[in-house]
Biopython code that builds the backbone (N, CA, C, O; Angstrom):
import numpy as np
from Bio.PDB.StructureBuilder import StructureBuilder

atoms = [
    (1, "UNK", "N", (12.777, -22.428, 15.256)),
    (1, "UNK", "CA", (13.236, -22.163, 13.914)),
    (1, "UNK", "C", (12.115, -21.587, 13.052)),
    (1, "UNK", "O", (12.320, -20.642, 12.290)),
    (2, "UNK", "N", (10.925, -22.176, 13.188)),
    (2, "UNK", "CA", (9.808, -21.708, 12.384)),
    (2, "UNK", "C", (9.400, -20.294, 12.779)),
    (2, "UNK", "O", (9.055, -19.485, 11.919)),
    (3, "UNK", "N", (9.436, -19.993, 14.077)),
    (3, "UNK", "CA", (9.043, -18.659, 14.521)),
    (3, "UNK", "C", (10.004, -17.601, 13.990)),
    (3, "UNK", "O", (9.594, -16.468, 13.737)),
    (4, "UNK", "N", (11.273, -17.953, 13.819)),
    (4, "UNK", "CA", (12.228, -17.006, 13.239)),
    (4, "UNK", "C", (11.899, -16.741, 11.778)),
    (4, "UNK", "O", (11.994, -15.610, 11.300)),
    (5, "UNK", "N", (11.509, -17.807, 11.072)),
    (5, "UNK", "CA", (11.130, -17.632, 9.669)),
    (5, "UNK", "C", (9.884, -16.771, 9.545)),
    (5, "UNK", "O", (9.802, -15.904, 8.675)),
    (6, "UNK", "N", (8.926, -17.011, 10.411)),
    (6, "UNK", "CA", (7.686, -16.230, 10.381)),
    (6, "UNK", "C", (7.979, -14.774, 10.711)),
    (6, "UNK", "O", (7.469, -13.872, 10.046)),
    (7, "UNK", "N", (8.796, -14.538, 11.734)),
    (7, "UNK", "CA", (9.146, -13.166, 12.106)),
    (7, "UNK", "C", (9.896, -12.475, 10.977)),
    (7, "UNK", "O", (9.669, -11.296, 10.704)),
    (8, "UNK", "N", (10.784, -13.204, 10.325)),
    (8, "UNK", "CA", (11.533, -12.610, 9.211)),
    (8, "UNK", "C", (10.597, -12.285, 8.051)),
    (8, "UNK", "O", (10.713, -11.226, 7.433)),
    (9, "UNK", "N", (9.674, -13.192, 7.757)),
    (9, "UNK", "CA", (8.726, -12.951, 6.668)),
    (9, "UNK", "C", (7.839, -11.743, 6.972)),
    (9, "UNK", "O", (7.554, -10.943, 6.081)),
    (10, "UNK", "N", (7.407, -11.611, 8.217)),
    (10, "UNK", "CA", (6.599, -10.455, 8.606)),
    (10, "UNK", "C", (7.403, -9.175, 8.460)),
    (10, "UNK", "O", (6.891, -8.173, 7.961)),
    (11, "UNK", "N", (8.664, -9.200, 8.894)),
    (11, "UNK", "CA", (9.512, -8.013, 8.792)),
    (11, "UNK", "C", (9.748, -7.623, 7.337)),
    (11, "UNK", "O", (9.699, -6.442, 6.995)),
    (12, "UNK", "N", (10.002, -8.604, 6.485)),
    (12, "UNK", "CA", (10.224, -8.312, 5.066)),
    (12, "UNK", "C", (8.953, -7.781, 4.424)),
    (12, "UNK", "O", (9.005, -6.836, 3.636)),
    (13, "UNK", "N", (7.814, -8.376, 4.751)),
    (13, "UNK", "CA", (6.543, -7.911, 4.200)),
    (13, "UNK", "C", (6.245, -6.487, 4.640)),
    (13, "UNK", "O", (5.819, -5.663, 3.831)),
    (14, "UNK", "N", (6.463, -6.193, 5.910)),
    (14, "UNK", "CA", (6.237, -4.844, 6.418)),
    (14, "UNK", "C", (7.165, -3.844, 5.745)),
    (14, "UNK", "O", (6.739, -2.751, 5.372)),
    (15, "UNK", "N", (8.428, -4.212, 5.589)),
    (15, "UNK", "CA", (9.385, -3.331, 4.923)),
    (15, "UNK", "C", (8.966, -3.060, 3.480)),
    (15, "UNK", "O", (9.005, -1.915, 3.029)),
    (16, "UNK", "N", (8.565, -4.109, 2.750)),
    (16, "UNK", "CA", (8.131, -3.938, 1.359)),
    (16, "UNK", "C", (6.879, -3.076, 1.273)),
    (16, "UNK", "O", (6.763, -2.235, 0.382)),
    (17, "UNK", "N", (5.945, -3.280, 2.190)),
    (17, "UNK", "CA", (4.719, -2.486, 2.200)),
    (17, "UNK", "C", (5.025, -1.010, 2.437)),
    (17, "UNK", "O", (4.515, -0.146, 1.724)),
    (18, "UNK", "N", (5.856, -0.720, 3.434)),
    (18, "UNK", "CA", (6.193, 0.672, 3.734)),
    (18, "UNK", "C", (6.988, 1.313, 2.600)),
    (18, "UNK", "O", (6.810, 2.494, 2.302)),
    (19, "UNK", "N", (7.861, 0.537, 1.972)),
    (19, "UNK", "CA", (8.615, 1.052, 0.827)),
    (19, "UNK", "C", (7.677, 1.357, -0.334)),
    (19, "UNK", "O", (7.829, 2.378, -1.005)),
    (20, "UNK", "N", (6.718, 0.484, -0.571)),
    (20, "UNK", "CA", (5.749, 0.711, -1.643)),
    (20, "UNK", "C", (4.933, 1.971, -1.385)),
    (20, "UNK", "O", (4.714, 2.763, -2.302)),
    (21, "UNK", "N", (4.480, 2.164, -0.150)),
    (21, "UNK", "CA", (3.719, 3.367, 0.194)),
    (21, "UNK", "C", (4.577, 4.608, -0.020)),
    (21, "UNK", "O", (4.099, 5.609, -0.554)),
    (22, "UNK", "N", (5.840, 4.548, 0.392)),
    (22, "UNK", "CA", (6.738, 5.697, 0.240)),
    (22, "UNK", "C", (6.954, 6.035, -1.228)),
    (22, "UNK", "O", (6.907, 7.203, -1.614)),
    (23, "UNK", "N", (7.190, 5.021, -2.042)),
    (23, "UNK", "CA", (7.439, 5.255, -3.467)),
    (23, "UNK", "C", (6.178, 5.755, -4.158)),
    (23, "UNK", "O", (6.239, 6.691, -4.955)),
    (24, "UNK", "N", (5.033, 5.140, -3.861)),
    (24, "UNK", "CA", (3.785, 5.588, -4.486)),
    (24, "UNK", "C", (3.411, 6.998, -4.047)),
    (24, "UNK", "O", (2.917, 7.785, -4.855)),
    (25, "UNK", "N", (3.639, 7.326, -2.777)),
    (25, "UNK", "CA", (3.381, 8.686, -2.306)),
    (25, "UNK", "C", (4.244, 9.700, -3.027)),
    (25, "UNK", "O", (3.766, 10.764, -3.417)),
    (26, "UNK", "N", (5.523, 9.373, -3.206)),
    (26, "UNK", "CA", (6.423, 10.277, -3.931)),
    (26, "UNK", "C", (5.998, 10.402, -5.391)),
    (26, "UNK", "O", (6.057, 11.491, -5.962)),
    (27, "UNK", "N", (5.574, 9.303, -5.995)),
    (27, "UNK", "CA", (5.131, 9.336, -7.386)),
    (27, "UNK", "C", (3.881, 10.199, -7.550)),
    (27, "UNK", "O", (3.790, 10.990, -8.488)),
    (28, "UNK", "N", (2.924, 10.048, -6.643)),
    (28, "UNK", "CA", (1.710, 10.875, -6.693)),
    (28, "UNK", "C", (2.073, 12.345, -6.536)),
    (28, "UNK", "O", (1.556, 13.194, -7.262)),
    (29, "UNK", "N", (2.961, 12.651, -5.590)),
    (29, "UNK", "CA", (3.373, 14.037, -5.366)),
    (29, "UNK", "C", (4.053, 14.611, -6.609)),
    (29, "UNK", "O", (3.748, 15.728, -7.025)),
    (30, "UNK", "N", (4.970, 13.852, -7.199)),
    (30, "UNK", "CA", (5.686, 14.347, -8.377)),
    (30, "UNK", "C", (4.745, 14.554, -9.560)),
    (30, "UNK", "O", (4.821, 15.575, -10.245)),
    (31, "UNK", "N", (3.864, 13.594, -9.801)),
    (31, "UNK", "CA", (2.926, 13.743, -10.917)),
    (31, "UNK", "C", (1.952, 14.894, -10.690)),
    (31, "UNK", "O", (1.686, 15.676, -11.603)),
    (32, "UNK", "N", (1.426, 14.998, -9.484)),
    (32, "UNK", "CA", (0.500, 16.082, -9.162)),
    (32, "UNK", "C", (1.176, 17.433, -9.371)),
    (32, "UNK", "O", (0.641, 18.308, -10.052)),
    (33, "UNK", "N", (2.358, 17.593, -8.779)),
    (33, "UNK", "CA", (3.046, 18.880, -8.837)),
    (33, "UNK", "C", (3.563, 19.202, -10.235)),
    (33, "UNK", "O", (3.770, 20.373, -10.556)),
    (34, "UNK", "N", (3.775, 18.193, -11.069)),
    (34, "UNK", "CA", (4.237, 18.449, -12.429)),
    (34, "UNK", "C", (3.090, 18.811, -13.363)),
    (34, "UNK", "O", (3.278, 19.591, -14.297)),
    (35, "UNK", "N", (1.912, 18.260, -13.126)),
    (35, "UNK", "CA", (0.827, 18.432, -14.088)),
    (35, "UNK", "C", (-0.286, 19.375, -13.635)),
    (35, "UNK", "O", (-0.634, 20.309, -14.358)),
    (36, "UNK", "N", (-0.836, 19.147, -12.473)),
    (36, "UNK", "CA", (-2.066, 19.843, -12.091)),
    (36, "UNK", "C", (-1.914, 21.343, -11.847)),
    (36, "UNK", "O", (-2.820, 22.089, -12.220)),
    (37, "UNK", "N", (-0.835, 21.831, -11.251)),
    (37, "UNK", "CA", (-0.747, 23.285, -11.087)),
    (37, "UNK", "C", (-0.741, 24.035, -12.419)),
    (37, "UNK", "O", (-1.303, 25.126, -12.520)),
    (38, "UNK", "N", (-0.109, 23.456, -13.433)),
    (38, "UNK", "CA", (-0.069, 24.128, -14.731)),
    (38, "UNK", "C", (-1.365, 23.948, -15.510)),
    (38, "UNK", "O", (-1.816, 24.878, -16.179)),
    (39, "UNK", "N", (-1.968, 22.770, -15.434)),
    (39, "UNK", "CA", (-3.166, 22.505, -16.223)),
    (39, "UNK", "C", (-4.429, 23.105, -15.616)),
    (39, "UNK", "O", (-5.249, 23.676, -16.334)),
    (40, "UNK", "N", (-4.592, 22.982, -14.302)),
    (40, "UNK", "CA", (-5.842, 23.383, -13.663)),
    (40, "UNK", "C", (-5.661, 24.434, -12.584)),
    (40, "UNK", "O", (-6.605, 24.737, -11.854)),
    (41, "UNK", "N", (-4.483, 24.986, -12.473)),
    (41, "UNK", "CA", (-4.174, 25.992, -11.462)),
    (41, "UNK", "C", (-4.438, 25.454, -10.046)),
    (41, "UNK", "O", (-4.895, 26.183, -9.166)),
    (42, "UNK", "N", (-4.144, 24.183, -9.853)),
    (42, "UNK", "CA", (-4.332, 23.537, -8.551)),
    (42, "UNK", "C", (-3.117, 23.814, -7.669)),
    (42, "UNK", "O", (-2.028, 24.068, -8.183)),
    (43, "UNK", "N", (-3.290, 23.770, -6.356)),
    (43, "UNK", "CA", (-2.139, 23.988, -5.468)),
    (43, "UNK", "C", (-1.177, 22.793, -5.519)),
    (43, "UNK", "O", (-1.567, 21.685, -5.886)),
    (44, "UNK", "N", (0.059, 23.034, -5.152)),
    (44, "UNK", "CA", (1.024, 21.939, -5.087)),
    (44, "UNK", "C", (0.796, 21.140, -3.803)),
    (44, "UNK", "O", (0.216, 21.640, -2.839)),
    (45, "UNK", "N", (1.257, 19.902, -3.810)),
    (45, "UNK", "CA", (1.067, 19.018, -2.664)),
    (45, "UNK", "C", (2.394, 18.744, -1.976)),
    (45, "UNK", "O", (3.442, 18.663, -2.617)),
    (46, "UNK", "N", (2.324, 18.603, -0.661)),
    (46, "UNK", "CA", (3.486, 18.107, 0.076)),
    (46, "UNK", "C", (3.468, 16.580, 0.008)),
    (46, "UNK", "O", (2.511, 15.982, -0.484)),
    (47, "UNK", "N", (4.524, 15.966, 0.503)),
    (47, "UNK", "CA", (4.607, 14.505, 0.469)),
    (47, "UNK", "C", (3.460, 13.869, 1.251)),
    (47, "UNK", "O", (2.817, 12.943, 0.758)),
    (48, "UNK", "N", (3.199, 14.356, 2.463)),
    (48, "UNK", "CA", (2.166, 13.738, 3.300)),
    (48, "UNK", "C", (0.772, 13.977, 2.738)),
    (48, "UNK", "O", (-0.112, 13.141, 2.921)),
    (49, "UNK", "N", (0.556, 15.099, 2.059)),
    (49, "UNK", "CA", (-0.722, 15.309, 1.389)),
    (49, "UNK", "C", (-0.891, 14.313, 0.245)),
    (49, "UNK", "O", (-1.991, 13.811, 0.009)),
    (50, "UNK", "N", (0.195, 14.030, -0.461)),
    (50, "UNK", "CA", (0.139, 13.056, -1.553)),
    (50, "UNK", "C", (-0.168, 11.658, -1.021)),
    (50, "UNK", "O", (-0.933, 10.913, -1.634)),
    (51, "UNK", "N", (0.428, 11.302, 0.118)),
    (51, "UNK", "CA", (0.117, 10.002, 0.729)),
    (51, "UNK", "C", (-1.356, 9.971, 1.139)),
    (51, "UNK", "O", (-2.009, 8.936, 1.011)),
    (52, "UNK", "N", (-1.882, 11.092, 1.628)),
    (52, "UNK", "CA", (-3.297, 11.175, 1.982)),
    (52, "UNK", "C", (-4.197, 11.022, 0.769)),
    (52, "UNK", "O", (-5.227, 10.353, 0.843)),
    (53, "UNK", "N", (-3.821, 11.635, -0.347)),
    (53, "UNK", "CA", (-4.589, 11.483, -1.585)),
    (53, "UNK", "C", (-4.563, 10.029, -2.036)),
    (53, "UNK", "O", (-5.574, 9.497, -2.494)),
    (54, "UNK", "N", (-3.415, 9.396, -1.907)),
    (54, "UNK", "CA", (-3.285, 7.984, -2.259)),
    (54, "UNK", "C", (-4.200, 7.120, -1.392)),
    (54, "UNK", "O", (-4.894, 6.241, -1.904)),
    (55, "UNK", "N", (-4.203, 7.365, -0.098)),
    (55, "UNK", "CA", (-5.065, 6.621, 0.823)),
    (55, "UNK", "C", (-6.542, 6.880, 0.525)),
    (55, "UNK", "O", (-7.348, 5.949, 0.511)),
    (56, "UNK", "N", (-6.891, 8.129, 0.288)),
    (56, "UNK", "CA", (-8.275, 8.474, -0.013)),
    (56, "UNK", "C", (-8.745, 7.805, -1.299)),
    (56, "UNK", "O", (-9.857, 7.278, -1.351)),
    (57, "UNK", "N", (-7.914, 7.820, -2.334)),
    (57, "UNK", "CA", (-8.312, 7.175, -3.587)),
    (57, "UNK", "C", (-8.455, 5.667, -3.403)),
    (57, "UNK", "O", (-9.325, 5.041, -4.008)),
    (58, "UNK", "N", (-7.597, 5.089, -2.565)),
    (58, "UNK", "CA", (-7.715, 3.654, -2.289)),
    (58, "UNK", "C", (-9.044, 3.345, -1.594)),
    (58, "UNK", "O", (-9.728, 2.386, -1.952)),
    (59, "UNK", "N", (-9.399, 4.153, -0.610)),
    (59, "UNK", "CA", (-10.656, 3.922, 0.107)),
    (59, "UNK", "C", (-11.867, 4.142, -0.791)),
    (59, "UNK", "O", (-12.848, 3.403, -0.699)),
    (60, "UNK", "N", (-11.808, 5.150, -1.657)),
    (60, "UNK", "CA", (-12.947, 5.449, -2.514)),
    (60, "UNK", "C", (-13.133, 4.419, -3.620)),
    (60, "UNK", "O", (-14.262, 4.036, -3.927)),
    (61, "UNK", "N", (-12.041, 3.972, -4.216)),
    (61, "UNK", "CA", (-12.158, 3.113, -5.383)),
    (61, "UNK", "C", (-12.056, 1.626, -5.080)),
    (61, "UNK", "O", (-12.537, 0.812, -5.869)),
    (62, "UNK", "N", (-11.448, 1.246, -3.966)),
    (62, "UNK", "CA", (-11.316, -0.170, -3.636)),
    (62, "UNK", "C", (-12.119, -0.561, -2.417)),
    (62, "UNK", "O", (-12.304, -1.755, -2.180)),
    (63, "UNK", "N", (-12.597, 0.370, -1.645)),
    (63, "UNK", "CA", (-13.353, 0.049, -0.445)),
    (63, "UNK", "C", (-12.433, -0.138, 0.745)),
    (63, "UNK", "O", (-11.214, 0.003, 0.642)),
    (64, "UNK", "N", (-13.037, -0.455, 1.867)),
    (64, "UNK", "CA", (-12.252, -0.644, 3.081)),
    (64, "UNK", "C", (-11.620, -2.028, 3.069)),
    (64, "UNK", "O", (-12.120, -2.927, 2.392)),
    (65, "UNK", "N", (-10.538, -2.215, 3.802)),
    (65, "UNK", "CA", (-9.904, -3.535, 3.846)),
    (65, "UNK", "C", (-10.816, -4.610, 4.428)),
    (65, "UNK", "O", (-10.673, -5.784, 4.087)),
    (66, "UNK", "N", (-11.739, -4.237, 5.290)),
    (66, "UNK", "CA", (-12.625, -5.229, 5.900)),
    (66, "UNK", "C", (-13.523, -5.889, 4.874)),
    (66, "UNK", "O", (-13.847, -7.070, 4.999)),
    (67, "UNK", "N", (-13.935, -5.130, 3.845)),
    (67, "UNK", "CA", (-14.773, -5.719, 2.811)),
    (67, "UNK", "C", (-14.026, -6.845, 2.112)),
    (67, "UNK", "O", (-14.595, -7.908, 1.862)),
    (68, "UNK", "N", (-12.766, -6.623, 1.797)),
    (68, "UNK", "CA", (-11.977, -7.646, 1.125)),
    (68, "UNK", "C", (-11.804, -8.887, 1.975)),
    (68, "UNK", "O", (-11.841, -10.005, 1.461)),
    (69, "UNK", "N", (-11.613, -8.697, 3.286)),
    (69, "UNK", "CA", (-11.454, -9.848, 4.172)),
    (69, "UNK", "C", (-12.730, -10.665, 4.233)),
    (69, "UNK", "O", (-12.688, -11.895, 4.202)),
    (70, "UNK", "N", (-13.862, -9.987, 4.319)),
    (70, "UNK", "CA", (-15.135, -10.707, 4.363)),
    (70, "UNK", "C", (-15.381, -11.455, 3.062)),
    (70, "UNK", "O", (-15.844, -12.596, 3.076)),
    (71, "UNK", "N", (-15.075, -10.821, 1.950)),
    (71, "UNK", "CA", (-15.303, -11.461, 0.659)),
    (71, "UNK", "C", (-14.416, -12.688, 0.499)),
    (71, "UNK", "O", (-14.869, -13.720, 0.003)),
    (72, "UNK", "N", (-13.150, -12.587, 0.916)),
    (72, "UNK", "CA", (-12.253, -13.740, 0.818)),
    (72, "UNK", "C", (-12.708, -14.867, 1.739)),
    (72, "UNK", "O", (-12.667, -16.039, 1.364)),
    (73, "UNK", "N", (-13.140, -14.510, 2.944)),
    (73, "UNK", "CA", (-13.600, -15.524, 3.893)),
    (73, "UNK", "C", (-14.823, -16.248, 3.325)),
    (73, "UNK", "O", (-14.930, -17.470, 3.425)),
    (74, "UNK", "N", (-15.745, -15.484, 2.729)),
    (74, "UNK", "CA", (-16.946, -16.080, 2.149)),
    (74, "UNK", "C", (-16.574, -16.990, 0.978)),
    (74, "UNK", "O", (-17.114, -18.088, 0.849)),
    (75, "UNK", "N", (-15.663, -16.541, 0.134)),
    (75, "UNK", "CA", (-15.258, -17.347, -1.015)),
    (75, "UNK", "C", (-14.563, -18.629, -0.564)),
    (75, "UNK", "O", (-14.782, -19.691, -1.146)),
    (76, "UNK", "N", (-13.730, -18.535, 0.466)),
    (76, "UNK", "CA", (-13.032, -19.709, 0.983)),
    (76, "UNK", "C", (-14.033, -20.713, 1.551)),
    (76, "UNK", "O", (-13.906, -21.916, 1.319)),
    (77, "UNK", "N", (-15.032, -20.222, 2.299)),
    (77, "UNK", "CA", (-16.046, -21.107, 2.878)),
    (77, "UNK", "C", (-16.846, -21.788, 1.764)),
    (77, "UNK", "O", (-17.130, -22.984, 1.836)),
    (78, "UNK", "N", (-17.204, -21.022, 0.743)),
    (78, "UNK", "CA", (-17.974, -21.572, -0.360)),
    (78, "UNK", "C", (-17.173, -22.641, -1.119)),
    (78, "UNK", "O", (-17.716, -23.664, -1.537)),
    (79, "UNK", "N", (-15.869, -22.376, -1.285)),
    (79, "UNK", "CA", (-15.014, -23.351, -1.953)),
    (79, "UNK", "C", (-14.911, -24.636, -1.144)),
    (79, "UNK", "O", (-14.940, -25.727, -1.713)),
    (80, "UNK", "N", (-14.790, -24.521, 0.184)),
    (80, "UNK", "CA", (-14.743, -25.713, 1.041)),
    (80, "UNK", "C", (-16.034, -26.520, 0.932)),
    (80, "UNK", "O", (-16.000, -27.749, 0.874)),
    (81, "UNK", "N", (-17.175, -25.824, 0.904)),
    (81, "UNK", "CA", (-18.456, -26.519, 0.795)),
    (81, "UNK", "C", (-18.565, -27.256, -0.535)),
    (81, "UNK", "O", (-19.034, -28.392, -0.589)),
    (82, "UNK", "N", (-18.129, -26.601, -1.603)),
    (82, "UNK", "CA", (-18.186, -27.241, -2.913)),
    (82, "UNK", "C", (-17.240, -28.435, -2.978)),
    (82, "UNK", "O", (-17.572, -29.467, -3.562)),
    (83, "UNK", "N", (-16.053, -28.291, -2.372)),
    (83, "UNK", "CA", (-15.075, -29.380, -2.358)),
    (83, "UNK", "C", (-15.618, -30.581, -1.580)),
    (83, "UNK", "O", (-15.427, -31.728, -1.984)),
    (84, "UNK", "N", (-16.297, -30.307, -0.462)),
    (84, "UNK", "CA", (-16.850, -31.390, 0.353)),
    (84, "UNK", "C", (-17.975, -32.120, -0.378)),
    (84, "UNK", "O", (-18.194, -33.308, -0.144)),
    (85, "UNK", "N", (-18.684, -31.425, -1.253)),
    (85, "UNK", "CA", (-19.797, -32.033, -1.976)),
    (85, "UNK", "C", (-19.337, -32.824, -3.200)),
    (85, "UNK", "O", (-20.141, -33.534, -3.803)),
    (86, "UNK", "N", (-18.057, -32.718, -3.580)),
    (86, "UNK", "CA", (-17.556, -33.410, -4.772)),
    (86, "UNK", "C", (-17.272, -34.877, -4.479)),
    (86, "UNK", "O", (-16.979, -35.273, -3.350)),
    (87, "UNK", "N", (-17.371, -35.663, -5.543)),
    (87, "UNK", "CA", (-16.982, -37.063, -5.429)),
    (87, "UNK", "C", (-15.459, -37.162, -5.525)),
    (87, "UNK", "O", (-14.781, -36.201, -5.890)),
    (88, "UNK", "N", (-14.944, -38.329, -5.194)),
    (88, "UNK", "CA", (-13.493, -38.550, -5.253)),
    (88, "UNK", "C", (-12.974, -38.388, -6.680)),
    (88, "UNK", "O", (-11.880, -37.864, -6.886)),
    (89, "UNK", "N", (-13.749, -38.833, -7.661)),
    (89, "UNK", "CA", (-13.334, -38.717, -9.061)),
    (89, "UNK", "C", (-13.258, -37.251, -9.482)),
    (89, "UNK", "O", (-12.329, -36.851, -10.184)),
    (90, "UNK", "N", (-14.236, -36.450, -9.051)),
    (90, "UNK", "CA", (-14.213, -35.023, -9.390)),
    (90, "UNK", "C", (-13.008, -34.328, -8.758)),
    (90, "UNK", "O", (-12.369, -33.483, -9.385)),
    (91, "UNK", "N", (-12.709, -34.689, -7.522)),
    (91, "UNK", "CA", (-11.541, -34.106, -6.855)),
    (91, "UNK", "C", (-10.254, -34.493, -7.573)),
    (91, "UNK", "O", (-9.368, -33.660, -7.767)),
    (92, "UNK", "N", (-10.155, -35.762, -7.966)),
    (92, "UNK", "CA", (-8.964, -36.218, -8.686)),
    (92, "UNK", "C", (-8.815, -35.494, -10.018)),
    (92, "UNK", "O", (-7.706, -35.135, -10.414)),
    (93, "UNK", "N", (-9.935, -35.279, -10.708)),
    (93, "UNK", "CA", (-9.882, -34.580, -11.993)),
    (93, "UNK", "C", (-9.392, -33.144, -11.808)),
    (93, "UNK", "O", (-8.591, -32.654, -12.604)),
    (94, "UNK", "N", (-9.863, -32.476, -10.773)),
    (94, "UNK", "CA", (-9.421, -31.103, -10.512)),
    (94, "UNK", "C", (-7.947, -31.089, -10.134)),
    (94, "UNK", "O", (-7.192, -30.238, -10.605)),
    (95, "UNK", "N", (-7.532, -32.028, -9.283)),
    (95, "UNK", "CA", (-6.121, -32.099, -8.903)),
    (95, "UNK", "C", (-5.234, -32.359, -10.113)),
    (95, "UNK", "O", (-4.161, -31.768, -10.236)),
    (96, "UNK", "N", (-5.678, -33.246, -11.012)),
    (96, "UNK", "CA", (-4.905, -33.516, -12.223)),
    (96, "UNK", "C", (-4.822, -32.276, -13.104)),
    (96, "UNK", "O", (-3.771, -31.978, -13.673)),
    (97, "UNK", "N", (-5.927, -31.559, -13.213)),
    (97, "UNK", "CA", (-5.955, -30.344, -14.029)),
    (97, "UNK", "C", (-5.020, -29.274, -13.475)),
    (97, "UNK", "O", (-4.382, -28.545, -14.235)),
    (98, "UNK", "N", (-4.941, -29.182, -12.153)),
    (98, "UNK", "CA", (-4.077, -28.187, -11.516)),
    (98, "UNK", "C", (-2.644, -28.672, -11.357)),
    (98, "UNK", "O", (-1.771, -27.900, -10.962)),
    (99, "UNK", "N", (-2.392, -29.942, -11.658)),
    (99, "UNK", "CA", (-1.042, -30.480, -11.529)),
    (99, "UNK", "C", (-0.670, -30.854, -10.111)),
    (99, "UNK", "O", (0.512, -30.895, -9.767)),
    (100, "UNK", "N", (-1.673, -31.130, -9.276)),
    (100, "UNK", "CA", (-1.439, -31.524, -7.887)),
    (100, "UNK", "C", (-1.419, -33.043, -7.828)),
    (100, "UNK", "O", (-2.348, -33.683, -8.321)),
    (101, "UNK", "N", (-0.383, -33.641, -7.238)),
    (101, "UNK", "CA", (-0.343, -35.107, -7.147)),
    (101, "UNK", "C", (-1.514, -35.642, -6.325)),
    (101, "UNK", "O", (-1.878, -35.061, -5.302)),
    (102, "UNK", "N", (-2.090, -36.727, -6.766)),
    (102, "UNK", "CA", (-3.257, -37.294, -6.092)),
    (102, "UNK", "C", (-2.903, -38.040, -4.820)),
    (102, "UNK", "O", (-3.757, -38.204, -3.949)),
    (103, "UNK", "N", (-1.643, -38.503, -4.687)),
    (103, "UNK", "CA", (-1.281, -39.292, -3.514)),
    (103, "UNK", "C", (-0.952, -38.426, -2.307)),
    (103, "UNK", "O", (-0.629, -38.963, -1.248)),
    (104, "UNK", "N", (-1.024, -37.100, -2.431)),
    (104, "UNK", "CA", (-0.819, -36.212, -1.293)),
    (104, "UNK", "C", (0.621, -35.824, -1.045)),
    (104, "UNK", "O", (0.912, -35.149, -0.057)),
    (105, "UNK", "N", (1.550, -36.239, -1.931)),
    (105, "UNK", "CA", (2.955, -35.861, -1.737)),
    (105, "UNK", "C", (3.356, -34.757, -2.660)),
    (105, "UNK", "O", (4.505, -34.315, -2.633)),
]
sb = StructureBuilder()
sb.init_structure("model")
sb.init_model(0)
sb.init_chain("A")
sb.init_seg("    ")
for serial, (resi, resn, name, xyz) in enumerate(atoms, 1):
    if name == "N":
        sb.init_residue(resn, " ", resi, " ")
    sb.init_atom(name, np.array(xyz, "f"), 0.0, 1.0, " ", f" {name:<3s}", serial, name[0])
structure = sb.get_structure()
């Protein structure tokens, strides 16, 4: 039962991701072709060129996906270390602040 839920969640996530890429690629193409040829005498873009521009801008301005994974892994490890160094009272105070029940339920 759980594997079906996981497979369904993966399928939905993949579908949403591909839909987002398709919509953003079309938006980049429409905006580029509406503005840049008239303003700067730039060539028009096809859909796949617009998706390439989108990917290139993502890589240039956000970095590679591996950087984000390393940063999250480092932050998670650091958070675990800080949590392990806390006293029980400090942990309870944080749980109360976040609205997490202290009894674990």
